[in-house]
Every structure is written in C-alpha cells, then in structure tokens.
C-alpha positions in Angstrom: 57.1 34.1 149.2 57.1 32.3 145.9 55.2 33.6 142.9 53.0 30.5 143.0 52.1 31.3 146.7 51.2 34.9 145.8 49.0 33.7 142.9 47.1 31.3 145.2 46.4 33.9 147.9 45.3 36.4 145.2 42.9 33.9 143.7 41.4 33.1 147.1 40.9 36.8 147.9 39.3 37.4 144.6 36.9 34.4 145.1 35.9 35.5 148.6 35.4 39.1 147.4 33.2 38.0 144.5 31.2 35.7 146.8 30.6 38.5 149.3 29.5 40.9 146.6 27.0 38.5 144.9 24.8 36.8 147.5 22.4 34.2 146.2 18.8 35.0 147.3 16.3 32.4 146.3 13.0 34.0 145.1 9.8 32.0 145.8 8.3 30.7 142.6 5.0 32.4 141.5 1.8 30.5 142.4 -1.7 30.5 141.0 -4.8 29.8 143.0 -8.3 29.0 141.8 -11.1 30.2 144.0 -14.3 28.3 143.1 -17.2 30.3 144.4 -20.9 30.9 144.0 -22.7 33.5 141.8 -22.9 36.8 143.6 -19.3 36.9 145.0 -17.6 38.1 141.8 -17.3 41.7 142.8 -16.3 40.9 146.4 -13.4 38.7 145.4 -12.1 41.0 142.7 -11.3 43.6 145.3 -10.3 41.1 148.0 -7.9 39.3 145.7 -6.1 42.5 144.9 -5.7 43.2 148.6 -4.4 39.7 149.4 -2.0 39.7 146.5 -0.5 43.0 147.7 -0.3 41.7 151.3 1.3 38.4 150.4 3.9 40.0 148.1 4.9 42.4 150.9 5.1 39.6 153.4 6.8 36.8 151.4 8.0 38.3 148.2 6.0 35.8 146.3 3.8 36.7 143.3 0.3 35.2 143.4 -2.3 35.1 140.6 -5.8 34.3 141.7 -8.4 33.0 139.2 -12.1 33.0 140.0 -14.9 30.6 139.0 -18.5 31.4 139.7 -21.9 29.7 139.2 -24.7 28.1 141.2 -23.2 26.8 144.4 -24.4 23.2 144.1 -23.2 23.1 140.5 -19.8 24.5 141.6 -19.4 21.8 144.2 -20.2 19.2 141.6 -17.5 20.7 139.3 -14.9 20.3 142.0 -16.0 16.7 142.7 -15.7 16.1 138.9 -12.2 17.4 138.8 -12.1 21.2 138.6 -8.8 22.0 140.3 -10.0 24.4 143.0 -7.4 25.4 145.6 -10.2 27.0 147.7 -14.0 26.6 147.7 -16.0 29.6 148.9 -19.5 28.2 148.4 -22.9 29.5 149.4 -23.6 27.0 152.2 -22.0 24.4 154.3 -24.1 21.7 152.8 -22.5 22.2 149.4 -19.1 22.2 151.0 -19.9 19.0 152.9 -20.4 17.3 149.6 -16.7 17.7 148.8 -16.1 15.4 151.8 -18.8 12.9 151.1 -18.1 12.6 147.4 -14.4 11.7 147.1 -12.8 13.0 150.3 -11.6 16.2 148.8 -11.7 17.8 152.3 -11.8 16.3 155.8 -15.0 15.8 157.6 -14.2 18.4 160.3 -13.3 21.1 157.8 -15.5 23.7 159.5 -13.3 23.6 162.6 -10.2 24.9 160.8 -11.2 28.6 160.7 -13.2 30.9 163.1 -17.0 31.0 163.1 -17.3 27.5 161.6 -15.3 28.7 158.6 -17.8 31.4 157.7 -15.9 34.8 157.6 -19.1 36.7 156.6 -22.9 36.2 156.6 -25.8 37.4 154.5 -29.6 37.0 154.4 -32.5 36.9 151.9 -34.5 39.9 150.9 -37.3 40.7 148.5 -36.4 42.8 145.5 -39.4 44.5 143.8 -40.1 46.9 140.9 -39.5 50.6 141.7 -42.3 52.0 143.7 -43.4 48.5 144.6 -46.5 48.5 142.3 -47.7 45.2 143.6 -47.5 46.4 147.3 -45.4 43.4 148.3 -44.5 43.6 152.0 -43.7 40.1 153.2 -43.5 36.4 152.3 -47.2 35.9 152.3 -47.6 38.3 149.4 -45.6 35.9 147.2 -48.5 33.4 146.9 -51.0 35.9 145.6 -52.2 35.0 142.1 -51.2 38.3 140.7 -47.5 38.0 141.8 -44.8 36.3 139.7 -41.7 35.3 141.7 -38.1 35.0 140.4 -35.8 32.6 142.3 -33.2 30.1 141.1 -33.3 26.3 141.2 -32.5 24.9 144.7 -31.2 21.8 143.0 -28.2 23.8 141.6 -28.1 27.1 143.6 -27.2 27.6 147.2 -28.9 30.9 147.3 -32.1 29.2 146.1 -32.0 26.8 149.1 -31.7 29.7 151.5 -34.8 31.3 149.7 -36.8 28.1 149.9 -36.0 27.5 153.6 -36.7 31.1 154.6 -40.1 30.9 153.0 -40.8 27.5 154.6 -39.9 28.7 158.1 -42.0 31.9 157.7 -45.0 29.8 156.8 -44.4 27.2 159.4 -44.4 29.9 162.1 -47.3 32.0 160.8 -49.6 29.2 159.7 -48.6 26.4 162.0 -46.6 23.3 161.2 -44.8 21.7 158.3 -47.9 20.7 156.4 -49.0 24.3 156.2 -45.5 25.3 155.2 -45.4 22.8 152.4 -48.7 24.0 151.1 -47.4 27.6 151.2 -44.1 26.9 149.4 -46.0 24.9 146.8 -48.2 27.9 146.1 -45.1 30.1 145.9 -43.4 27.9 143.3 -46.6 27.9 141.3 -45.9 31.6 140.8 -42.3 31.0 139.6 -42.2 31.2 135.8 -38.5 30.1 135.3 -35.8 28.5 137.5 -32.4 29.7 136.6 -29.4 27.6 137.7 -27.8 30.4 139.9 -28.6 33.6 141.7 -26.8 35.8 139.2 -28.9 34.3 136.4 -32.1 35.1 138.3 -30.8 38.6 138.9 -30.4 39.0 135.1 -33.9 37.5 134.5 -35.5 40.0 136.9 -33.5 43.2 136.3 -32.5 43.0 132.6 -35.2 40.8 131.1 -37.9 42.4 133.2 -39.6 39.1 134.2 -41.4 38.8 137.5 -42.7 41.1 140.2 -40.4 40.1 143.0 -36.9 38.5 143.1 -35.8 36.5 146.1 -32.3 37.8 146.5 -29.1 37.7 148.5 -28.9 41.0 150.5 -25.7 42.0 148.8 -27.1 41.2 145.3 -30.1 43.4 146.1 -27.7 46.3 146.9 -25.8 45.7 143.6 -29.1 45.8 141.7 -30.0 49.0 143.5 -26.7 50.6 142.5 -27.0 49.5 138.8 -30.8 49.8 138.3 -31.7 52.3 141.1 -34.5 53.8 139.1 -36.1 50.4 138.3 -35.9 48.4 141.6 -36.4 48.6 145.3 -35.9 46.0 148.0 -37.7 45.1 151.2 -36.6 43.3 154.3 -39.3 40.7 155.2 -40.5 40.3 158.8 -38.4 37.1 159.2 -35.5 35.8 157.2 -32.6 33.3 157.5 -29.1 33.9 158.6 -27.1 32.7 155.5 -23.6 31.6 156.4 -21.4 31.0 153.2 -18.6 28.7 154.0 -14.9 28.6 152.9 -12.3 25.8 152.8 -9.0 24.8 151.3 -9.6 21.8 148.9 -7.0 19.5 150.5 -6.5 17.0 147.8 -5.8 19.7 145.2 -3.5 21.9 147.3 -1.4 19.0 148.4 -1.0 17.7 144.9 -0.2 21.2 143.5 1.9 22.4 146.5 -0.3 25.4 147.2 -1.5 24.7 150.7 0.4 27.5 152.4 -0.8 30.2 150.1 -4.3 28.8 149.9 -4.6 28.7 153.7 -3.2 32.2 154.1 -5.7 33.4 151.5 -8.6 32.2 153.6 -7.2 33.3 156.9 -6.8 36.8 155.5 -10.6 37.0 155.1 -10.7 37.5 158.9 -8.4 40.5 159.0 -9.7 44.0 159.5 -8.8 45.1 156.0 -10.7 42.1 154.5 -13.7 42.6 156.8 -13.9 46.2 155.7 -14.0 45.0 152.0 -16.7 42.5 152.9 -18.9 45.2 154.4 -18.2 47.5 151.5 -19.6 44.8 149.2 -22.8 44.4 151.3 -21.9 41.2 153.0 -22.2 41.1 156.8 -18.8 41.1 158.4 -17.8 39.2 161.5 -15.5 42.0 162.8 -17.2 44.3 165.4 -15.4 47.3 163.9 -16.7 46.5 160.4 -20.2 45.8 161.7 -20.3 49.2 163.4 -19.0 50.9 160.3 -21.7 49.4 158.0 -24.5 49.2 160.5 -26.7 51.7 158.6 -26.7 49.7 155.4 -26.8 46.3 157.1 -29.5 46.7 159.8 -30.2 44.2 162.6 -32.9 41.8 161.5 -35.1 39.1 162.8 -33.1 36.1 161.6 -33.2 32.4 162.4 -30.4 29.8 161.7 -30.4 26.6 159.7 -29.6 24.7 162.9 -32.5 26.2 164.9 -35.1 25.6 162.3 -34.0 22.5 160.4 -31.4 20.8 162.5 -28.5 21.7 160.2 -27.8 21.3 156.5 -27.6 17.6 156.5 -31.1 17.2 157.8 -32.5 20.0 155.6 -30.9 18.5 152.5 -32.2 15.1 153.1 -35.8 16.3 153.8 -36.0 18.9 151.0 -33.4 18.8 148.3 -32.4 15.2 147.6 -34.0 13.5 144.6 -37.6 12.8 145.5 -37.5 15.2 148.5 -40.0 17.8 149.4 -38.9 20.3 146.7 -39.2 17.7 143.9 -42.7 16.8 145.2 -43.7 20.5 145.4 -42.3 21.5 142.1 -43.6 18.5 140.1 -47.1 19.3 141.4 -46.6 23.1 140.9 -45.7 22.6 137.2 
C-alpha cells in the first residue's frame, strides 16, 4: 500500500473517531414568559413558577424565566389590549379575559374550551374581613348597610375582585328582600358606606389592614387568610350566609406567543396548573383547588359554603357586565348617587 493510501486511511479514521467522541447536542434556547395576573395571586405564582421551572427543566432541558405583573384585573386586561406583551393572562374573571378577544382578537372566542373546567384551574369566594374581636358585630351582608359601618372594597370598574364583591352583595339582597329593585337599593346603601375605592384588591387590603380605614373589608378568601397570617392580632374574617363562586380564568395570549415563539412553553405552563403538585400549591395558598385529593387535604381551611354561580344568578359575565359595569350601567348610577 502506498504512503499516500496509508495517509488517507489514517485521516479518515481520525475524523470518524473525533466525530464519535464529540456528538453535537442542540440545547433549547432559554425562554422568558410574562404572566399578567390580578392583585392577590402574587404569592401563589411565586411558588408555582418555581415548581414549573424545575419541572420544565427536567423534562426538556430548557431554562425558563417567568416574570409576573399584578394589578386590578380589569386594568390588567386593558394593559394587554394596549400592548403589554403577556404570554399568559391569569385574570380574576372570565369577563376580563373575554375583553382580550373582543378588543383586538388577542385570543380566540372559544378560549375557555382549551383547558379543563372552562379554563379555571382553581376557584375562590368572597368573605368579610373585620377588626379583631369583631367590635361592630358584623355577621352578614345586611350589616354592611348600617350607618355605623364603613366598608372597604375596590372599584369594580378596574378590579375583578370588586365585581365579585358587588354581585355577591346584589344576589344576597335580591334573595333576601325580593327582586332587583330591592337589590339595587341595598347595594346603593352599601356604597354610601365606602369611603374610598382603590383600583385593585391588594390596594384595598392595604387600606384596611395597614392604613386602618374601615370596619369591614370585602375580600377574596385567600387574601383574608393572608391578612390573618400577617395581622392575626388585628383582623378576623367571617363567611357570610351566601356568597359567589369566583372562577378566575387563565389563557395563553395567542397573538403574543405566536409572535414571540413561546406558545409551547406558555401552554405547558397553564396545563401544569392542573397537576397534583400544582393543585397542592393552590390549596396551600388558600385558593380552592379542582383536584379531589387537594380538596380533601385542605377541607378544614376551605369549608363547604352556600355559593351561587355567575351563570345561575346573572346569566354569565357578558350579561352581568352589560347590566352593571359598562359606562352608564347600574354601578355608575348607584355610585354617582351614593357620592
């Protein structure tokens, strides 16, 4: 064999050996998601995000950074419509999420069909937070219209939680006193007792617990537990005789994820909310999980209640919004007169 032949074979062997020893493994590029949510979910998503990042890294090898944005739910929806680059929206109510479809087609009309339970992986309700020892002896919704009681609640024009508060009070009065006219009169009296309307639930929480305004705070159940943990010697809370089943909704923001190339991770981020690990985190943070296992685990802190749904009482969010929360709707009429 010629020297040239030996050289060629040796070069080939060296090349094959080097190729076998140095395989090229493509690593997925890091990705950043923005979760635009409502006020009281901060603590929930801090822990949930850490769990999802760990899960996704183990499954795919991809690094994920998740940023959070919080505020009044209606205002957060408006921010997305105005260009905030949310990958996912985890807002306080389906009505705010629907606005992402009707104002710019950011999501499809049938967005609620994409995940279980109409895209609501957890629920909550509205409770009455009072001063420690309940000095005003507040027991139910009808105590909130007494002249000696000041009520803290956010503005339903900007806050999803405030809309749940308003509708819970309305339905209580409608059932107790008979009809919408009586309910409107009741809610008007309630808002006459509201000294300030913050833009979101967390702002109202600060007003009540830190600035010591008001005698009762209309609160998300989970927010009430957080206040009890932080200000246990200063506050108590009461479950009213009737309240509303609050169903915060989640969705991928299609126009953004398709432009940014983050759909797969964003979709997985929302789907993971339904896993047992995530449902346990949800219960731990005082939201009501969908999983039967998590429900059983947290049954003592999240008791069964007399709750009605938005569909049962108001025909869904679209009808409720048109009747009560549009410009010139019942809330505007009530609040203008109440002021």
